[in-house]
N, C-alpha and C positions, 0 to 999 in steps of 0.2 A: 504492499500499499504505500502511497505517496500522497504529499501534499502538493499540489502546483501553484507556483506564484509566477509573476514575471517580473525582469528586470527591464530598464529604458537605458538605450546608448543614445544619446541624439533623438533621431525620429525612429530607430530600432527598436523593436519590443523584443526582446529575448526571453525566450519560454523556459522555465526552470523548476525544476521537483527537486523536493527532499524525501527520502524515505523516512517512514511514520517510525521505523526501528532507528535511526539515526537521532529525531527528536528524543524519542525514549532514553538511549543513551545518554545523549547529553544532557537531560534532567534525572538520570539515576532512575528511572521507574520502570516496571516489567513492561506494561501494556497500558498507556494512555486511553479511556473511552474514546469512541468514535465523537461523539459531544463536546470532547475537551482540547480537541485539536487546534482549532481556531486560536483559544486562548494560549494554548502550549506553542504554535507559532508565533503570537507576538510578544511572548515571553523572551523568545529563542530570537527573535528577527534579526536584531543586530549582530549575530554571530554568523548566521545564516546568510544573510546579504554580505558581508564580509568574505565569508568564504567561498560564494558563488561569483562573486566580483573578481577573487584571485584566480578562479579556474575560468572566466570569461577572459580576463587579460593574458593567461596563458595560452589563451586558445583551445580549452580541453573540453571540445564542444561534442556532443555525442547525438545519434540518432538522424533522423530526417522528416521535419526539420531540424537543422541542428540548433541543440538547446544544451542548455546545464543542469547534470543530475548529480544532486549532494548524495553521499552514502555515509556512513559512519566512520568508515576510513579515512574520509575527507576531513574530518575533525579530530583525528587522531595526529596526523603531519602537520609539523609546523609551515606557516602560511608567512 
């Protein structure tokens, strides 16, 4: 499961997603309820955006159309 969000680069919209397991790991919870995901995302938003921007700047895009996918491992490595 993922939470979808977008980043804006000038006039270009970049599709992004973060795995719910990554958010749970960041907060140290086993599994947040579906109804709690939006609030969880907002609490973690700054860290998520910094990580997404780092992957965007490094051109680490995936899929078609190309976008950013954040996983637990992305928050374990130093950026």
